[in-house]
DODRENDREN-591603 format. One record per residue (C-alpha): residue in one letter; y, z, x. Coordinates in nm, 2 decimals, always signed. Layout:
BEGIN
a / Y / Z / X
...
END
This chain:
BEGIN
m / +2.49 / -0.24 / +0.02
d / +2.78 / -0.49 / +0.00
p / +2.66 / -0.80 / -0.19
v / +2.77 / -1.03 / +0.09
i / +2.60 / -0.84 / +0.35
a / +2.29 / -0.82 / +0.13
i / +2.27 / -1.20 / +0.10
i / +2.30 / -1.24 / +0.48
v / +2.03 / -0.96 / +0.54
l / +1.79 / -1.15 / +0.29
f / +1.88 / -1.48 / +0.45
l / +1.77 / -1.35 / +0.81
i / +1.47 / -1.17 / +0.71
a / +1.35 / -1.47 / +0.50
f / +1.43 / -1.70 / +0.79
t / +1.22 / -1.50 / +1.04
s / +0.93 / -1.44 / +0.79
e / +0.90 / -1.80 / +0.70
f / +0.90 / -1.93 / +1.07
v / +0.61 / -1.71 / +1.14
d / +0.43 / -1.82 / +0.81
s / +0.48 / -2.18 / +0.87
s / +0.39 / -2.13 / +1.23
l / +0.08 / -1.92 / +1.20
g / -0.01 / -1.97 / +0.84
m / +0.06 / -1.62 / +0.74
g / +0.31 / -1.34 / +0.74
y / +0.57 / -1.43 / +0.48
g / +0.49 / -1.23 / +0.17
t / +0.29 / -0.97 / +0.38
t / +0.59 / -0.86 / +0.58
l / +0.87 / -0.94 / +0.34
t / +0.73 / -0.77 / +0.04
p / +0.75 / -0.41 / +0.20
l / +1.08 / -0.48 / +0.36
l / +1.24 / -0.55 / +0.02
l / +1.07 / -0.25 / -0.14
i / +1.23 / -0.04 / +0.15
m / +1.57 / -0.20 / +0.08
g / +1.52 / -0.07 / -0.28
y / +1.43 / -0.38 / -0.47
n / +1.21 / -0.34 / -0.78
p / +0.85 / -0.48 / -0.72
l / +0.85 / -0.68 / -1.05
v / +1.16 / -0.85 / -0.91
v / +1.04 / -0.90 / -0.56
v / +0.71 / -1.07 / -0.63
p / +0.85 / -1.36 / -0.85
a / +1.13 / -1.40 / -0.59
i / +0.88 / -1.44 / -0.31
l / +0.65 / -1.68 / -0.51
t / +0.95 / -1.90 / -0.59
s / +1.08 / -1.94 / -0.24
e / +0.73 / -1.99 / -0.11
l / +0.66 / -2.26 / -0.39
i / +0.93 / -2.48 / -0.21
t / +0.87 / -2.39 / +0.15
g / +0.50 / -2.43 / +0.13
g / +0.52 / -2.79 / +0.00
l / +0.79 / -2.86 / +0.27
a / +0.59 / -2.71 / +0.54
a / +0.29 / -2.91 / +0.44
f / +0.51 / -3.24 / +0.45
l / +0.65 / -3.17 / +0.79
h / +0.32 / -3.06 / +0.93
h / +0.19 / -3.39 / +0.83
k / +0.49 / -3.59 / +0.97
e / +0.46 / -3.40 / +1.30
g / +0.09 / -3.51 / +1.32
n / -0.05 / -3.14 / +1.28
v / -0.26 / -3.24 / +1.00
q / -0.36 / -3.55 / +0.82
f / -0.32 / -3.54 / +0.45
d / -0.41 / -3.84 / +0.23
f / -0.45 / -3.79 / -0.13
r / -0.53 / -4.15 / -0.22
n / -0.84 / -4.17 / -0.43
d / -1.16 / -4.23 / -0.21
p / -1.34 / -4.52 / -0.38
n / -1.65 / -4.46 / -0.17
h / -1.69 / -4.10 / -0.27
r / -2.01 / -4.03 / -0.50
l / -1.80 / -3.85 / -0.75
v / -1.57 / -4.14 / -0.78
k / -1.85 / -4.40 / -0.81
k / -2.01 / -4.19 / -1.07
f / -1.72 / -4.11 / -1.30
r / -1.53 / -4.44 / -1.22
l / -1.17 / -4.43 / -1.38
l / -1.22 / -4.05 / -1.43
g / -1.33 / -3.97 / -1.10
y / -1.09 / -3.84 / -0.81
m / -1.15 / -3.73 / -0.47
p / -0.89 / -3.74 / -0.19
r / -0.96 / -3.93 / +0.13
s / -0.89 / -3.70 / +0.42
n / -1.08 / -3.37 / +0.47
a / -0.78 / -3.17 / +0.49
s / -0.66 / -3.30 / +0.14
k / -1.01 / -3.20 / +0.00
i / -0.98 / -2.85 / +0.13
a / -0.63 / -2.81 / -0.01
l / -0.76 / -2.94 / -0.35
v / -1.05 / -2.69 / -0.36
l / -0.81 / -2.41 / -0.25
a / -0.57 / -2.51 / -0.52
a / -0.84 / -2.50 / -0.78
c / -0.93 / -2.15 / -0.66
s / -0.58 / -2.05 / -0.71
l / -0.62 / -2.12 / -1.10
v / -0.87 / -1.83 / -1.11
g / -0.74 / -1.58 / -0.87
a / -0.36 / -1.61 / -0.94
v / -0.38 / -1.60 / -1.30
t / -0.62 / -1.31 / -1.32
a / -0.41 / -1.12 / -1.07
v / -0.08 / -1.15 / -1.28
f / -0.24 / -1.02 / -1.59
v / -0.41 / -0.72 / -1.41
a / -0.09 / -0.65 / -1.19
i / +0.05 / -0.36 / -1.39
n / -0.27 / -0.19 / -1.46
i / -0.50 / -0.20 / -1.15
p / -0.49 / +0.05 / -0.89
k / -0.38 / -0.14 / -0.57
t / -0.48 / +0.10 / -0.30
h / -0.85 / +0.00 / -0.29
l / -0.76 / -0.37 / -0.29
k / -0.53 / -0.33 / -0.01
v / -0.77 / -0.13 / +0.19
f / -1.04 / -0.40 / +0.13
i / -0.79 / -0.68 / +0.22
g / -0.66 / -0.50 / +0.52
l / -1.01 / -0.45 / +0.66
m / -1.12 / -0.81 / +0.58
v / -0.82 / -0.97 / +0.75
l / -0.86 / -0.73 / +1.05
s / -1.23 / -0.83 / +1.08
m / -1.13 / -1.20 / +1.06
g / -0.87 / -1.18 / +1.33
i / -1.12 / -0.99 / +1.55
l / -1.38 / -1.28 / +1.48
i / -1.14 / -1.56 / +1.56
l / -1.06 / -1.41 / +1.90
l / -1.44 / -1.36 / +1.97
k / -1.53 / -1.71 / +1.86
r / -1.22 / -1.88 / +1.98
n / -1.41 / -2.09 / +2.24
s / -1.69 / -2.19 / +1.99
k / -1.69 / -2.43 / +1.70
p / -1.82 / -2.28 / +1.38
l / -2.00 / -2.51 / +1.13
f / -1.80 / -2.62 / +0.84
s / -1.87 / -2.42 / +0.51
w / -1.74 / -2.49 / +0.15
k / -1.89 / -2.18 / +0.02
k / -1.67 / -1.97 / +0.25
i / -1.36 / -2.15 / +0.17
v / -1.42 / -2.13 / -0.21
g / -1.48 / -1.76 / -0.18
l / -1.17 / -1.68 / +0.02
g / -0.96 / -1.90 / -0.18
v / -1.02 / -1.72 / -0.50
l / -0.99 / -1.37 / -0.33
a / -0.67 / -1.47 / -0.15
a / -0.51 / -1.62 / -0.46
f / -0.59 / -1.30 / -0.65
n / -0.43 / -1.08 / -0.38
k / -0.12 / -1.32 / -0.39
g / -0.05 / -1.28 / -0.73
l / -0.11 / -0.91 / -0.72
s / +0.11 / -0.82 / -0.44
g / +0.32 / -1.14 / -0.33
g / +0.13 / -1.13 / +0.01
g / -0.20 / -1.15 / +0.18
y / -0.27 / -1.50 / +0.11
g / -0.20 / -1.68 / +0.45
p / -0.42 / -1.43 / +0.67
l / -0.72 / -1.47 / +0.45
v / -0.71 / -1.85 / +0.39
t / -0.58 / -1.94 / +0.75
s / -0.84 / -1.72 / +0.93
g / -1.11 / -1.82 / +0.68
q / -1.07 / -2.20 / +0.73
i / -1.08 / -2.13 / +1.12
l / -1.40 / -1.94 / +1.09
s / -1.54 / -2.21 / +0.86
g / -1.48 / -2.47 / +1.11
v / -1.14 / -2.62 / +1.03
d / -0.91 / -2.72 / +1.31
t / -0.65 / -2.44 / +1.37
k / -0.34 / -2.65 / +1.33
s / -0.47 / -2.82 / +1.02
s / -0.57 / -2.49 / +0.87
v / -0.20 / -2.37 / +0.90
a / -0.08 / -2.68 / +0.73
i / -0.35 / -2.66 / +0.46
t / -0.27 / -2.30 / +0.39
s / +0.10 / -2.39 / +0.34
l / +0.00 / -2.65 / +0.07
a / -0.25 / -2.44 / -0.10
e / -0.02 / -2.15 / -0.10
s / +0.26 / -2.35 / -0.27
f / +0.03 / -2.43 / -0.55
t / -0.08 / -2.07 / -0.59
c / +0.28 / -1.97 / -0.61
f / +0.33 / -2.23 / -0.88
v / +0.05 / -2.09 / -1.09
g / +0.19 / -1.73 / -1.05
i / +0.53 / -1.83 / -1.14
c / +0.42 / -2.01 / -1.45
t / +0.21 / -1.72 / -1.55
f / +0.51 / -1.47 / -1.49
l / +0.73 / -1.69 / -1.70
l / +0.47 / -1.70 / -1.99
l / +0.46 / -1.32 / -1.99
g / +0.86 / -1.32 / -2.02
t / +0.94 / -1.20 / -1.68
e / +1.31 / -1.23 / -1.58
f / +1.38 / -1.37 / -1.23
d / +1.67 / -1.21 / -1.01
w / +1.84 / -1.52 / -0.86
n / +2.07 / -1.30 / -0.64
i / +1.74 / -1.23 / -0.44
t / +1.57 / -1.55 / -0.50
f / +1.84 / -1.80 / -0.36
p / +1.91 / -1.62 / -0.04
l / +1.53 / -1.60 / +0.04
l / +1.49 / -1.97 / -0.05
a / +1.78 / -2.06 / +0.18
g / +1.66 / -1.86 / +0.46
s / +1.29 / -1.97 / +0.43
v / +1.38 / -2.35 / +0.40
a / +1.61 / -2.34 / +0.70
s / +1.32 / -2.22 / +0.93
v / +1.04 / -2.46 / +0.83
p / +1.14 / -2.77 / +1.05
l / +1.16 / -2.54 / +1.37
s / +0.82 / -2.39 / +1.29
t / +0.65 / -2.72 / +1.23
k / +0.77 / -2.85 / +1.57
f / +0.66 / -2.52 / +1.73
v / +0.32 / -2.59 / +1.61
k / +0.31 / -2.94 / +1.73
k / +0.39 / -2.84 / +2.09
m / +0.12 / -2.55 / +2.10
k / -0.21 / -2.63 / +2.28
v / -0.51 / -2.58 / +2.02
k / -0.71 / -2.31 / +2.24
r / -0.39 / -2.10 / +2.29
f / -0.26 / -2.15 / +1.94
t / -0.60 / -2.02 / +1.81
s / -0.57 / -1.70 / +2.03
i / -0.21 / -1.65 / +1.87
v / -0.34 / -1.69 / +1.52
g / -0.62 / -1.45 / +1.60
t / -0.40 / -1.20 / +1.73
a / -0.15 / -1.22 / +1.45
t / -0.43 / -1.19 / +1.20
v / -0.55 / -0.86 / +1.36
i / -0.18 / -0.74 / +1.37
l / -0.14 / -0.80 / +0.99
g / -0.46 / -0.64 / +0.91
l / -0.35 / -0.32 / +1.09
f / -0.02 / -0.35 / +0.92
t / -0.19 / -0.39 / +0.58
l / -0.39 / -0.07 / +0.63
y / -0.09 / +0.13 / +0.79
k / +0.10 / +0.04 / +0.46
v / -0.18 / +0.20 / +0.27
i / -0.18 / +0.51 / +0.48
l / +0.20 / +0.57 / +0.44
END
């Protein structure tokens, strides 16, 4: 493929994938990874490139979601929290609940993403992908069935999903958003907030994965990374405004449907 055409194609597919990801909290790595592999790119080049672009766009999406009022992030230390009172100067806990969830998911990333990168070369991925596909599909179905109810908030579910999703992200470059976004919704988090929180937490997950790849001596292909980064960044402002205009109930149904589709798509890739 001509280098100029390749850059344009990479820009366009990154723009489209990131618009979906920043709007629904899922879809960038899950759809972009197989597309790049089909185009003939090496998997060990694709994953670092996707992680790098999502590091930037995740943080940008979280900031713009906050600015648009889709979520309320407040990372100032909460002086009234029991942990802050107990540890005083050493204690820290952000004020808003959205910030607390993002912090927990980010901490889970340290376990999941680092472990995944170290085993990425040796572990057979088929069984993991089948498991992830079935889980994402099940969560999408549950979201659609429970879209009119309000689940009770659960920290245990968020921690478990955070570790599993980060592991899959570091292993394959995708699969983080569908698990974390749907998991938050099923754990009682507002749909719009869950999308923004996922973007922020995923950014940190990508940062951990990138650092681990660098420590292992992995070389980054900037001919792929820059077009992906440019295309994905360009789409973020449009996606956050799209989320702001959507009604919560309808938006929940869209997220549930997208989760089901991505679950089926994951299983389809394994079969092929």
